[in-house]
N, C-alpha and C positions, 0 to 999 in steps of 0.2 A: 414723749412720756407715754407709757402704755396705759391702756384702759384699766382702771382699778376695779377690783371685784369687791363683793360683799365681805365683810370681816366677821360676821357672826359665825361661831363654830358649833358643830353638833357632835355630841358624843355618840359614836357608832355603837349600836346595841350588839354586844357580843356575849356569848355564853362563857367563853374562856379565852385566855390569852391577854395580851396587853391592851390597855385602853387606847382607842383610836379616836381621831378627831377629823372633821371634814366639813362639807357643805359650803364651800366657797364657790361663788358664781359671779360672773360678770353681768353688769347691767346691760340688758339687751334692748329693752323697749319692745315695740310690736313690729320691728323690722322683719322683712322677708328673708329667710335663709340666714346668711351670716352678715347681712346688711343691718346697719343701725336704722333708727327711726328716720332721721334726717336724710340718710342715704337712700332709703326706700322711697321717700317722698320725691327726692330729686330724680330718681330713675323713672318713676311714674310720670313726672312732668316732662322729662326728656322724651319719653315714648309718646305721650299724648299731644305734645305741642305740634309735631309735624302732621299728625292725623287731623287735628282741628284746623291746621293751616290749609289743608287740601280744600276744604269747603269755604273758608273765610278769606284766605289770601294764598291762592295757588302758587304765586311767584315765590313766596317765602318757604314753601313746603320743602323743597330740595335742600336749601341751606340749613333749615332747621333739622332736617333728617341727618345731615352730616354732623352738625353740632351735637345732636342727641346721641349719635353713635359714639362719638368721642367721649361724651360725659358718661354714658353707660359703661364703656370699656374702662374708663378711669376708676369707676366705683366697683366694678365687678371683678376685673382682673387683679389678682393678688401677686405681689412680689415679696418673698420673704415673710409672709404672714400679714402684710399690710397692703392696702390698695395702691394701685399705680398712681392715683391722684395724690396720695400722701407722699409717696416717694418723689414725685415730680415737684411737689410743693416744697419739700425739704431741700431738694437740690437747688431750686431757685433761690430760696431764702439764704442758704449757705453761701452760694456764689455771690449773691448781693451783699451779704455781710462781709465777705472776704474782699470784694471790690471796694467797699467803703472803709476797710481797715479795722473793722470791729472784731476780727478774730485774732488780733495780735496786740500784745502789750510790750512796750519797750520803755523801761524806766532806768533809773540810776541815781546815784547819790548827788549828781550835779544837775539832774533834770528839774526844770522849773515848770511845775504843773499846778494850776489853781486848785485842783482837787486830787492832789497826789496821794492823800491818805485813803482814798477810796480803793476798795478791793475790785478785782476785775469781774465783768459780766454781771450775773444775777446777784453777786455779793456787794455790788457798789452801793446800794442804798442803806446797807447795814452799818451801824455804828454802835459801840458799846456804851452803856450807861452804868456807872459805878453807883450802886444804891445800897441803902441800909436794909438788912434782911429782917429787922425787927427783933433780933436775938443778940444784939451787940456786935455783929460782924458785918462784913460787906460782901456783896456779890455783884455779878454783872447781869444786866438785862440788855439783850440785843434789840435795838430799835430799828425797825425797817421804816425809813423815812418816806418810802413810796406808798406803802399800804397802811402804815400807822400801827402795825402789830408789834408786840413786845414778846421776846422769847427768853425763857430761863432755861439754863442747862443744868440738870441734876446729875452729879457724878454718882454712879451706881456701882455696886459690887454684887452681882448675882451669886447666889449660893451654889447653884449647879445641881444637876439631877443624877450625877454618876453614882453617888453613895446614898441618895435619898430613897426612902420607901415609896413604892408606887402610890400608896394612899396619900402621902404628903405631896407628891408631884401633882396628883389630881386636885388637891386642895389649892395648890399654888396656881394652877391653870384656871380653876374656878374663880380665884381671887382676881386674876388678870382679866377674865371675862367680865366680872362685876365692875372692875375699874373702867373698862371700855364702855360698858353700859351706862355708868354714871357720868361719863363725859357728855352724853347727850343731854343731861340736865344742867350742864354748866355752860351758860350762854357765851361766856367770854372765850372759851377754848375753841380755836379754829382747827388745829391739828396737833398731833404729837408725833415725835420721831424717836425711834430707838436706834442708836448707832453703836455698833461693835467694831472697834478698830484693832486689828491684830498686826503686829510687826515683829519679825525676827530680830532679836537684839544682839545675837552673837555672844551673849554672856557678859558684855560690858556693863550693862545695867546691874546685873547681879553683883558683880565685883564692886562696883561703886557703892551700891546700897549696903553691902556688908562692911566695906571699909568705913562708910559714914556712920554705921550703927554700932560698930565695935566700941566697947568701953575700954579706955586705956588701962583701967585698973582691973580688968577681967583676968582670971587665971590664964597662965600661958598655955595650958593644955586646951582650954576652951577656944582661945584665939587661934591656935594652930589648927584645930579641927574645922573651924569655920573657914579659915583661909584655904584649907585643902578642898573643902566642899565647893567653895566658889571657883577654885581653879579647875575642877574637873567638870564643870557645867558650862563651857563656853559655847557649845554648839546646840544645846537643847533649850536654852532660855528664850523666852518670847515675851513681848509686852502685849497685854490685852486690856483694852480700855473700853468700858461700857458706859453709856450716858443716855439720859432721856431728856429730850428737848420739848418743852411745853410752850406752844405759841398761843398767845391770847390777843384778842382784838378789843381794846378798851372802848371802842365806839359802840359795841353791843351792850355796854353797861347801861343800867337805868337807875338814876339819871346819867346822862352822858357826861364824862369828865370834861371840865372846861379847858384844861391845859395838860401839858405833858407830866407835870408833877402829880396831878390828881390821877392821871392814867397809870403812872407807876404805882401809886398807892393802891389803886383798885386791883391791878395785876398781882400785887404781892399778897392780897387776901386769899387768892385761890390756890397758891402753891402749897401751904401746909397740909391741906386736905389730900392732895395728890401724893405728897411725900409719905403721909401716914398710910394711905392705901397701898403703896408699893411694898410695905412690910408684909402684907398678906399675900404677896405674889412671889415670895422667896427672893426679894431684892433688898439689899441694905443700901440706904442713901448715905454716901460719904459726905455730902454737902453740896452746896450750890457753887457752880464754877465761878471763879473770879475772872477779872479781865485779863490778868497776866496768864492764867492757865489757858484761857481760850486762845489768846494770841499765840502761845506756844504750840497748841494743837493745830491751829490753822497753818502756821508757818512750817511745821513739820510736814504737813500734807503737801505744801507747795515745794518745799526744799528738803527732801528726805536726807540729804547729806548732813544737814544741820541738826538732825534729831539728837545725837549724843550731847551736843552743847546745850540744846534746849532742855534735855532731861536733867543736866547738871543745874541749870538755872531754876528748874522746877523744885529741886531739892534745896535751893537757896533763894527763898522768896524775896529777901531784901534786894539781892542783886537783880532778880527777875523784874521787880517793880521799877528799878532804876534804868534798866537797859531796854526793856521791851515796851514799845508803843504800838498803837493800832496800825500805824503806817508800816510797821515791820512785819505785820502778819501776811501781807500779800507778796506775790512774787516780784522779782526785779524784771523778769521777762517771761512772757508766756505766748504760745502760739497754738491755735486750735487747727487741727487737721480734720479731714472728713471722718476718720475713724480712730483718732487718738488726740491726746492733749499734751503738749510739751510745756513744762513749767520749771524754771530754774534747773535743779539737778535731777528732776524726775520726768518720767514719761508715763502717762496714765491712759487707761482705757476704762470706759464706764458702760454699764448695762442698766436696763430697767426691766421690771417684771412684765412679762408677756402673758403668762397664764399661771395661776396658782395650781397646786396639786389637784388632780381630778379625783383621786381616790382618798379614802380615809388614811391618815398617817399617824405615826406614833409621836410621842412628845419630843423625842430626840431627832426629829427629821431634819432640822436645820443645823445639827452639829457639824456635818462636814463643811458647811460654809463658814462657820464661826471658829473652827479649829485652826490654830496658827499653822502656817505653811512656810515655804521658802521665800515667798514674796509678800510685801505689805498688802493688806486687803482691808477695805472698809465697806461695811454693809449697813444700810440705813433702811429701816422699815417705817414707812410714813402712813399715818392713819388720820382720816378726816371723819369725825363723827357727825352723823345727821342729828339735828335737834330732835329731842324726844317727841315734840308735837308734829314733826314731819315724817318720822320713821314709819308710822303705820301707813301713811299715804304712799310712801315709796314702795314698800313691799307689796301692798295691794295693787299698785300699778304694774308691778312685775308679774303678779298672778294673772291680772287681766290681759297683759300682753301675751302670756303663754296661751291663754284661751283663744285669743285672736289668731295667733299663729296656727293653732290646731284647726280652727274653723277655716282658715285660708287653705290649709293643706287638704281638708275634706272637700272644699269647694273646687279646688283645682285637681281633685282626684289623685293627690300625691300622698304616698305613704310617709308617715312620720319616721324619722330616724330614731334610733335608740338614744342618741345623745339629746335630741329634742325632748323626748319623754322624760329622761332623767333630769334635764334642766327644769322642766315644768314641775316635777316632783320636789326639786330643791327649792324652787320659788315658793311652793305651798308650805314646805317645812319652815322656810324663813319667816313667812307670815305667822305661822303658828308659834314659833319661838319668840317673835316680837310681841305677840299678844301675851306671852307669859313673862315679859319683862326683859328680854334680851336686847342688847344694843345693836344698832345698824349703822354702818358707815362704809366708806370707801378706803381701800388701802392699796399701796404699791410698794415696791422695793427698788432701791438704787444700790448698785454695787460698783466699786472702783478698785482696780488693782494698779500698783505703781512699781516701776522698775527704775533703776539708775543707769542702766546700759541698754541701748536700743536692741542689742543682740539677744537680750533676755525677754523681750516683749512677747514673742511667740510662745515661749514656754510658760510665761505668766498667764497669758490668755487661755492656753490649753488647760492649765491647772485650775483656773477659776471655773471655766465651763464644765469641766469634769465634776468639780465639787457641786455646782448648781444642779447637775443632773442627779447626783446622789441625794441632794436635798429635795428632789421632786419638783424643782422650779424650772420653768421655761423662761429664759431671759432673752432679751433682744438688745443687741449692741446699738448704742445710741449714735448711729452714723449721722453726722451733721449737727449733733447736739452734745458733743463731748464736754464742752465747758459747762453747759447747764447741768448735765448729769454729775460732773465732778462737784459742782457747788451743792447740788441736792444731797449728795452722799456725805457731805461734811457734817450734817446734823446741826446746823446753826440757825434753823428757822426758815430756810429757803424751801418753798414749795412751787415747782414749775407750773402746776395747775393754776395757782393763784396769780403767778406772773403772767400767764396766758390770758387770764380773765381781765387783767389790768392793762393789757397791751394796747387796747384801743384808747386808753386814757392818757397816753404819753403826751 
């Protein structure tokens, strides 16, 4: 997982031209150069240990010097934008997982497995809960049995900015910023995830939709026109699905709920406010996702060849409820490679955000990444809000860290780079915006592209990386973590950072 940056946005002051947004920055701490705080401390200890050993234990000085040189090289030398220590650690973990059989799944209709209903990898602890939405309907809450969090998926329909006035677009973006700032005042919300899933449908969905919607008593001319329009759009149709996943931790509630039923009730109280706030962001909420709808989306991600049948079941909810169960959502077989992930009829590659745009960007900057293309693509933007009572301390710590780095550069008689000066200015601007009521948080992005034929994988990878470049995003291919990236991009409440924090509690 890449290091996430700050999520607060700053409107660039311009005299004329389109409105621009920016001021994203990575949390750096007071580390020297490109090193983090912990890496800087480790490097200093690796250098000081043999120096101190010369006077205290001369025999150990030479071995400590050798170990220190290896440690410094592992933290300073970078390979593909990450340290050599991270690359080595990822290699060791992947080969250990492959030797233990954790990178492959082999199931089947006759396989007897005590937990056969579990999904693979990071998705294993998640099970759906069918609950009452308080409005006379039912919806699904995804319960993570490991962390105790509950995730609700809101089906959304963004209005779009193509035909909207610039002033209206600015109002929508301001509304989205207000929503993110308000999350810092909602203690139960751990993170939210915006997922946009695009798939070329080949026109089949359009024809099926028109055939199902046609009134048998409609005039013959109207029926003929609709049939001809559906027939001439087989290659231009695409399915675009947008959803917002809200993950809540009932353990943060006061008082703490005594059981799962009380936790579900507490989680349900926070959803209407978020749904209402989305209206001011140019997003229409179609409803909360049901269990059957989620099963169909997850199954289509693992088995792209089954998407037409799943689309048919989605239009026939009675048959969907009867045929789809949670055990059907996962793949029959899956195999994780170093730089790809094989699952049923699909072969996927996943990326994570390495660096947000450095410059100010327009409102449509992410359009190339969301526009449907020749290959299925799933983009998930994940945001972790800092609690409002901690946001000020976070930004002030970054300002202090910038001053420490400047003092170190002056002490060592080293000129600051322009990037260091700009980063310090952005940290000060972030503190100023937080004092004015802006929200602060960490965000990252996960992207997955899927093909059904291995020969098409190179073309799909090239297409996605080109689109990411047009969107001003620098992505890093998740080598050694393809299954985790695939799960995170599904937008079902999985956060690899949370999973890493709970790894020691296994």
